[in-house]
N, C-alpha and C positions, 0 to 999 in steps of 0.2 A: 559850830564854825560857821562864820559868815558866809553868804552866798555871793562871792565876787563872779562876775559874769565870765565864763569861760571862752577863751578865743574861738572864732569860727573855722579855724583851718588847722589840721593836724598833719604833722609830718607823714608823708607817704610810707617812710621807713623810718621807724622808731630805734633803729639799732645804732647808737652812738658809743657802742663799747670800745674801750682803748684796747682790747686785745683778748681774744681773737676779735679782729674788726670785721667790719659789715663786708659783705660780697661784693663785687663790681654791680653797678646797675645793670638789670636784665639777666643777671646769673640765673642759671636752673642747672640742675643735676644732668638734664638731657643734653644741654647746650655745651656744657663744660666738661663731661665726663664721657662722652659718647665714644672717644677714641682711645680711652684708656688701656693700657697694656697690662690686662689682668690675666690670672691663671697660668702665668708664664714666668720664666725666670727673668729677673732683672738683668742677669748676666748674658742673655741671648743677644743676639746682634740687634734685633729691633728694640729690645729693652734698652740697651745702652746707649742706642741712638736717641731715644726720647730724652734720657737723662743729659746727654750730650747737647741737644737742642735746647734744653733748659739753661745750661751753661753758657752756650754760645749767644742766645737771646739776652741773658742778664749782662754779659760783657757788652753787647751792641748797646742796649738801653741806656745803661749807666756811663757808656764812653769810656771804659776803663784803658788805662794806658798800655801801649805794647808791652807783652812781657808779665801782665798781672795773671793770677790764676784764680778760678773760681770752684769751689768745691761744694758738694751737698753732703752734709754732715749729721749725725743723729742728734737728738736732743735739743733741737730748736736752738735759739740764740743762746741760750745758757750752755748747750753742749759745745757751740762753735766758740764762745768766748774762753771757755774753760781748756778746750783743746788747744788753743792758741796760748794761753797763759803757761799751760803745763808743759808744753813743748818748746817755747821760745825763751821763757824768762829764766834768769840766773846767770846769764853771761856778763851783766852790768848792773848796776845800781837801778832802782825803780823809783820812780815818782807816780803815786796813785792818786788819782782825783776821786773824789765822791761828793755828790749833792743831792742825791735822792737814792731811793732803795735799792735799786741794783747794782749801782756803783759801790754801794755798801757792801754787797754780796761779792763783789770781786776783791774787795778788801779783805773778806774773811779768808778767801782762798790764799791771798799772798800771805797773810799774817799767821793764821792758823793751820793751814794745811801745806802750803810750800815753804813757809818759815823762813822767808826772806829776810836776811839780816841787814842787807844794804837798802833800806827802804825809808821813803819820806811819805807820810801821807799827808794830803791836803783835802781837808773836808770844808765844804759850806753848808749852811742850814738849808732846809727846804725853802726854795725861793731864790737863792743867791748862789752864784759861782765861786769857787775859790779863786785866790788871787793868781791868775794866769801868768802874771809877769814874774813869778817866783819858780817857775819850772825850769829845771836843767834839762836841756834836749840833748845832751851828751848821755842821759840816762835813759832807759826805756820808759814810757809814758803811758799810763793806762787811763782812759777816761770815756763817758758815755758822749755821744754827740748830741743827742737830745734827751734831756732827763724824762723818761716815761712817766714817772710817778709824780714829778714836781712841774712839769710844763716848762722847764728852764733849758734852752740851748745854747751852744756855745755861738759866739757872734762871728760866724764865718770862720776862715782859717788862716788869716793872716798872721795871727799869733804863733803859728807853727812855721819855723824855720825850714827853708828846703835843704839846708847843708847840715842838717841835725846828725849827732853821731848814734844816737840810740834809734829805737823803733817806736813808733806810735801804733797803740793797739786800740781800736776804737769800737765800742759797741754802739751800732748806729741802727738798731732795729726799729725805731720809732722816727728816724730821720730819712734814711735812704729811700730813694724815689720820692721823697716829698721836699728835700732841703738841698741847695747846691752843695757839693762835697768835692773839693779839690784833691782827687786821689793821689796826687804826687806828694801830698802832706801825709798820706795814710800809708801805713805798711801793713796792717791787719785791719780788716773790717768785717763786722759779722751783723747779720741780721735773721729773722725768720720769715717764713711764707706768710705767717698768719698775722702780720701786722699791716704795713701800710698798703699792700697790694690785695689784703683780704684773701690770703690763700688759706689752706688747711695747715693744722699745726703739727707737731712732732719731728720736723726736720728743720736744720739750721743752714745757712750759707756761710761760708768762710772764704774770704779774698785775701790772697797774700801778694805783696809786692816781691820783686826780685830780692830786695834786701832782706826780706823775712825768709826767703828761700835760701838766701846766703847764710842766715844765721841757723837755720834749720840743719845745714850740712856742717856747719863748723862748731856748733855747740851741743854737748850731750848734757841733758838734765841730770841733776845729781839724786832725782828721786826715781821710783820705779814709774813705768809709764804704762796705763792701761791700754789695752788692745786698741779701743776705739779712739784713743788720741794719738796713735803713731802715724807719723807722715813721713817716715824716711824707711828705707830698706837698705841695709849694709852701709848705713851713713848716708846714703844719697837721697834726695828728695823723690818720694813716690808719686810721680806725676799722673799716673793712671788714675789716682783718686781724684783729681781734678779735670779728668776727661770722660767722667761718667761712671768708672769702677768703684762704687762706694764701699766703705768700709764695711758696713754692715747692710741687711736688706731693707731698703726704701719702700715705701708704700706707692706703688705706680699710680695709685688713684690721687694721692696728693701731689705727685709729679705733674699729673695731667691737669689738676686743678691749677697749679702754678702755671703751667704753660698757657692756660686759658686766660688768666690773668695778664701776663707778659703779652700775648695777642691783643687783648684789650688796651693795654697801654700803647702798643704799636699803633693801634687804630686811631687813638687820640692825638698822635703825633711825638709819642714818646716821652722821655724825661721832662722837657720843658712844659709840656701840657699837664702831667701829674703836678709838678711844682705849683703850676698856676691855679689848678683846681683846690690844691690844699691852701695855698695863699686865699684865694676867694672865699673859701669856707671859713677860715680862721678869722677873716676880717669881719665877717657877720658878728662873731662872738666878741672881737676885740670892739667893734664899735658899740656893741651893747654894753660891755664893761666900762667904756668911756662916759656914757650918759646915765648909768645906773649907780645911784650912790650907795647901795647896799651891799655891793659885790667889790671885789677887787682880784686883779691877778696876782696869782700866788707868786708868779715870777716878778722879782722887784723892779729889775732893769728892764726898760720896753726892749732894749736891743735883744735882749734874751728870751722875749715871749716865744713860746712855741707855735708852730702853725700845724701841729698835728695833735697832740694831747694837751688841749688847753685846760689849765688847772685853776679854780677860782675859789677864794674863800668869802665867807660872808663877814662883813665889817660894819654891820648895823650898830651904831653906839647904843642904841635903846636896849640892845640885848647884850647880856653878859656872855663869857666865853662859853660857858655851858649851854645857854639858849642858842648861841650861834652853832654849835654842833648839833644840837636837836633840830635846829631849823634846816640845816644841810640833809639830815636824814628825812626829815618829814617831805622835803621838795623831792627827793630820789623817790620815795614810797608814793607819793600823790601821783607823781608824773608816770611811773611803772603801773599804778593801778589804772590810770587812764590810757594807757597804752600809748603814751605820746613820746615816752623817752626811756629806754632800758639800759641798765648798767652804767649809769654817770656818776655813782658816788666816788669819792677821792679813794686812793690806794689805802689799804689798811695800814700803813705805817705812815702815811701823810697826814698833813694837818686836816681836820675836818673841812670838807667843802664839796664840790662837784669837779668831776673830770670828764670833759666831753671830747670825743673824737672828731677831728676834722680833716683827715686824711683824705686822699684823693677818691677812694671808693664812696665817699657820702657826698650827696647832692646838695648844693648850696640852698637849693629852694627847701630841704628838709631843715636845715640851719633856721632859715628865715623863720619858718614854721614854728619852729621850737621856741625862740626867743620870747614871744608873747606867752607861751606857756610857763616858762620860768618866772616871768614877773607874776601871772596868777599865782602860781603856786607858792611864791613867798608871801604874796598879800595873804592868801588863804592860812598859811603857816603863822605870819605875824600875828595875826588875828586871833588864832588859836592860843597862841603863847601869852598874848595880852590878858585873854579872858582868865587862863589858868593861874596867873599871877595875881 
């Protein structure tokens, strides 16, 4: 392999994983977990108070409308979204959108598990949204706000009507706290601690609008409901779940870590500051894409380029498709070996390439330091492939 000159500056933090994402700057177990409510029942007064504090801070930072409920639930974002689907769907027809891996997981649920009959599936290839103009909002609509594995996000919320008849169920785990979301257009929104704020895994967050609560009380699903999914008692909304009385035992250490992340967000200036950090981070990579001929954003339409999980593909015409895939793997391996970037390979179901996290817990200076290393790794890789040929 040829000896191209290595860049002189390395990222101070090489963690660019798209989930679990890097911790906030300055994080340490001592700082974050010192007040954790450990070795006690989460149902004790002080335990419930910590859970309620996490809920109240979430509402405040996100600026949720009056009457919206926030619950901490088991099973990460997956658990939260499945809890919503299994509890709410079946009252109306469903339009299900998918353009990346997790959207396709929700399709599996509605097709093979819930066996919904009045279902319209709208799929887009990796990098492309389905035709949003074809959605019927008198039906329930399922979609991911930001495609974690494709780097494709929806272009705002103007395409969602305020006077819709059905519910909108949104998986926003890689969008919330990083992209503007008009919650008046959202009836259900889910995410996990371990994404944009860099919290610990295992728990999900489920946000419900008053319209979603009304559906819970007026609709009884046709299928058996596991205990972990039940949000009603005697046909009425179980509000206690959304005030800190979790369905199952939570990790209070994870809750404390989430509270630390929320406090950090407050110290920056709240939601607007978090969005600004993600935008500044993504701009470093977007500018690099614009000036680099061998790389392209996986998202075709620039209006849909993500500012969190930026996904790119190698488009060097001198390399065939197999060599492009090998080049992506080589870049990932070289940069991990150098301790420059960890976990930046594309998702296993996505086209071969790179996926680099730009959420607010990443420092812009680390992305600026990473870019020359990406160019170095590609030059090394291309020279090696040329020799092999």
